[in-house]
C-alpha positions as CSV (number, residue, x, y, z in Angstrom):
1,M,190.8,155.8,-69.9
2,L,193.5,152.6,-68.9
3,N,193.5,149.9,-71.0
4,K,193.1,146.5,-70.0
5,S,197.1,145.7,-70.2
6,R,198.2,148.6,-68.0
7,I,195.2,147.7,-65.4
8,L,196.6,144.3,-65.2
9,T,200.3,145.8,-64.6
10,I,199.1,147.9,-62.1
11,I,197.3,144.8,-60.2
12,M,200.4,142.6,-60.3
13,M,202.8,145.5,-59.0
14,F,200.4,146.1,-55.9
15,S,200.4,142.6,-55.3
16,L,204.0,141.8,-55.2
17,L,204.4,145.0,-53.0
18,L,201.9,143.3,-50.4
19,V,203.4,140.1,-50.4
20,A,207.0,142.1,-49.9
21,C,205.6,143.9,-46.9
22,N,204.2,140.7,-45.2
23,N,207.2,138.9,-45.3
24,D,209.0,141.8,-43.3
25,T,206.3,141.7,-40.9
26,P,206.2,139.2,-38.1
27,Q,203.7,137.0,-38.4
28,Q,201.8,135.6,-35.0
29,G,203.6,133.6,-33.2
30,E,206.5,134.2,-35.0
31,I,209.9,134.2,-32.7
32,L,212.2,136.8,-33.9
33,P,216.0,136.5,-33.8
34,E,217.1,138.3,-30.4
35,K,219.3,141.5,-31.4
36,P,223.0,141.0,-30.0
37,P,223.6,142.9,-27.0
38,L,225.5,145.9,-27.3
39,V,229.1,145.4,-26.4
40,Q,230.8,148.1,-24.4
41,E,234.5,148.5,-25.2
42,E,236.3,148.2,-22.0
43,Q,238.0,151.7,-21.5
44,N,241.1,151.3,-19.8
45,P,241.9,153.5,-17.3
46,P,245.1,155.8,-18.1
47,S,248.5,154.5,-17.0
48,V,249.3,156.1,-13.8
49,T,253.4,156.2,-13.3
50,V,254.3,156.4,-9.6
51,K,257.3,158.3,-8.7
52,A,259.3,156.1,-6.7
53,E,260.7,157.6,-3.5
54,P,263.8,157.6,-1.5
55,F,264.0,155.4,1.1
56,A,263.1,157.1,4.8
57,Y,263.8,156.0,8.1
58,D,260.1,156.0,9.1
59,E,259.7,153.0,6.8
60,I,261.9,150.9,9.5
61,N,261.1,153.1,13.0
62,S,258.5,150.1,14.1
63,I,261.1,147.8,13.6
64,F,263.4,149.5,16.1
65,S,261.0,150.0,18.6
66,M,260.4,146.3,19.2
67,Q,261.4,145.2,22.8
68,E,263.1,141.5,23.6
69,K,259.5,140.1,24.3
70,D,257.9,141.2,21.0
71,V,261.2,139.1,19.6
72,L,260.5,136.2,21.6
73,A,256.7,136.3,20.7
74,I,257.4,135.9,17.2
75,Y,260.3,133.6,17.1
76,G,260.2,131.5,20.5
77,E,263.4,130.6,22.6
78,P,266.5,131.5,21.1
79,K,268.9,129.2,20.0
80,E,271.7,131.6,21.9
81,I,271.9,134.6,23.7
82,L,275.3,136.4,23.7
83,E,276.2,138.9,26.0
84,S,279.3,141.6,25.9
85,S,279.7,145.0,27.7
86,Y,278.9,148.0,25.6
87,W,280.1,151.8,26.6
88,E,280.9,151.5,30.2
89,E,278.5,149.5,32.4
90,N,275.9,148.9,29.6
91,L,275.1,145.3,28.3
92,N,274.7,144.4,24.5
93,K,272.6,141.4,24.0
94,E,272.6,139.4,20.9
95,Y,269.5,137.1,20.4
96,I,270.6,134.2,17.9
97,F,267.8,131.9,16.1
98,D,269.1,130.1,13.3
99,E,269.9,132.6,10.8
100,N,268.0,135.5,12.6
101,H,270.0,137.7,14.7
102,F,268.7,140.5,16.8
103,G,270.9,142.6,18.8
104,F,269.8,144.8,22.1
105,V,271.6,147.3,24.1
106,C,270.7,147.5,27.6
107,Y,271.4,151.0,29.7
108,E,271.9,149.9,33.0
109,E,270.9,153.1,34.4
110,T,267.5,153.1,33.4
111,G,266.8,149.6,32.9
112,E,265.5,149.8,29.3
113,S,266.6,148.0,26.1
114,Y,266.9,149.0,22.7
115,L,266.8,147.3,19.6
116,Y,269.9,148.5,17.3
117,F,270.1,145.2,14.8
118,A,268.3,142.8,12.9
119,Y,269.6,139.9,10.3
120,L,266.6,138.4,9.1
121,A,266.4,135.4,6.5
122,D,262.7,134.9,6.7
123,N,259.6,137.2,5.9
124,L,258.1,136.9,9.5
125,I,258.6,140.6,10.1
126,R,257.5,142.5,7.1
127,A,259.7,144.5,5.1
128,P,259.3,148.4,4.0
129,R,257.3,148.4,0.5
130,D,256.4,144.7,0.6
131,I,260.1,143.2,-0.3
132,K,260.1,140.1,0.5
133,V,263.2,137.4,0.9
134,G,263.3,135.8,-2.6
135,D,262.3,138.8,-4.6
136,D,264.5,139.6,-7.8
137,L,266.8,142.2,-7.4
138,A,265.3,144.2,-10.6
139,D,261.9,144.1,-8.7
140,V,263.5,146.0,-5.4
141,L,265.6,148.3,-7.4
142,A,262.4,149.8,-9.0
143,L,260.5,150.6,-6.1
144,F,263.2,153.1,-5.2
145,P,265.0,155.8,-7.1
146,N,268.0,155.6,-9.5
147,N,268.8,159.2,-10.6
148,S,272.8,159.7,-9.6
149,E,274.6,161.6,-11.9
150,D,277.6,159.3,-10.7
151,K,277.2,156.1,-12.6
152,E,281.1,154.8,-11.9
153,R,281.8,152.5,-9.3
154,H,284.4,153.5,-5.9
155,I,286.6,151.1,-3.9
156,M,284.7,150.4,-0.7
157,E,286.7,150.9,2.4
158,G,286.7,148.2,5.2
159,Y,283.9,146.2,3.6
160,D,283.4,143.0,5.1
161,E,286.7,142.5,7.3
162,N,288.6,144.3,4.5
163,E,287.5,142.2,1.4
164,V,287.6,143.7,-2.0
165,A,284.6,145.3,-3.1
166,E,283.1,148.3,-4.8
167,Y,279.9,150.3,-4.6
168,Q,277.9,152.6,-6.9
169,V,275.6,155.2,-5.9
170,L,272.0,155.0,-7.2
171,Y,270.5,158.3,-5.4
172,G,272.2,160.6,-2.4
173,E,275.1,161.4,-1.4
174,Y,276.7,158.5,0.5
175,M,277.6,159.7,4.0
176,Y,277.3,158.8,7.4
177,M,273.7,160.3,8.4
178,E,272.7,161.4,4.9
179,Q,270.0,159.9,2.8
180,Y,271.2,157.5,0.1
181,A,271.2,154.1,-1.7
182,I,274.2,152.1,-3.2
183,L,274.8,148.7,-4.8
184,I,277.7,146.6,-3.4
185,Y,279.4,144.5,-5.9
186,Q,282.3,141.6,-5.6
187,N,283.7,140.3,-8.7
188,D,281.3,142.0,-10.6
189,K,278.0,140.9,-9.3
190,V,275.7,142.8,-6.8
191,V,276.0,141.5,-3.7
192,E,274.1,144.1,-1.3
193,V,271.8,147.0,-1.8
194,E,272.0,149.5,0.9
195,Y,269.4,152.3,1.5
196,A,269.6,154.6,4.2
197,D,268.2,157.8,6.0
198,Q,269.1,159.4,9.2
199,G,271.2,156.7,10.3
200,G,269.0,154.0,9.9
201,V,270.0,151.2,7.3
202,M,268.2,148.5,5.1
203,R,270.8,146.1,3.4
204,L,269.5,143.4,1.3
205,H,271.6,140.9,1.0
206,I,271.9,139.3,-2.8
207,E,272.5,136.1,-4.5
208,N,271.9,135.3,-8.1
209,D,270.3,138.4,-8.5
210,K,267.5,137.6,-5.5
211,V,267.0,138.8,-2.0
212,V,268.3,136.2,0.4
213,S,268.1,138.1,3.7
214,I,267.5,141.6,4.9
215,E,269.6,143.5,7.8
216,Y,268.7,146.5,9.7
217,M,271.0,148.7,11.9
218,I,270.6,152.1,13.6
219,S,273.8,154.4,14.8
220,L,273.9,154.7,18.4
221,M,275.9,157.5,19.0
């Protein structure tokens, strides 16, 4: 038989247990703090390395498919039209719009004309790989391979009225009708980057490491 002191002790412990339970149980009308939402960590997709592909003629084919009317629709009336003979009775016509020039060869036998040259100092005609006048040289070079084993500079024969220049191969074989890319230097500064494929050439003119104009050429032979 339990004595009085032990009974009182048990009653007090039971009372304390009830109070503790009541404190943990929400009372009517009591607003509980909201649980913080689960924050899902953003999972960054794995970075995908895109392999830079060599320049291809197909990237500028649309430019050489332009007719005289297409050029006039973009630039309006030219400031000057220069005409000269080209191989027997054919005619060469150069349209000049301030700094922009377009060259067409007109074949009298068929009456058709073909764009073979364009020099652009603006961005009205879209360039391959979204290259723009004003782009940094480093950004442009990153769009193409640079895997040539030949890292030397070589003397460039017949450059710009025989001015002194050097070239360095970025990829490919620097030969007519081949697929290649070269840097052209004057006084240790890059002045041009030339990309070529199947006789089609895209030449970027560089000043202070920025693109200042874009030149397109195609062989007529």
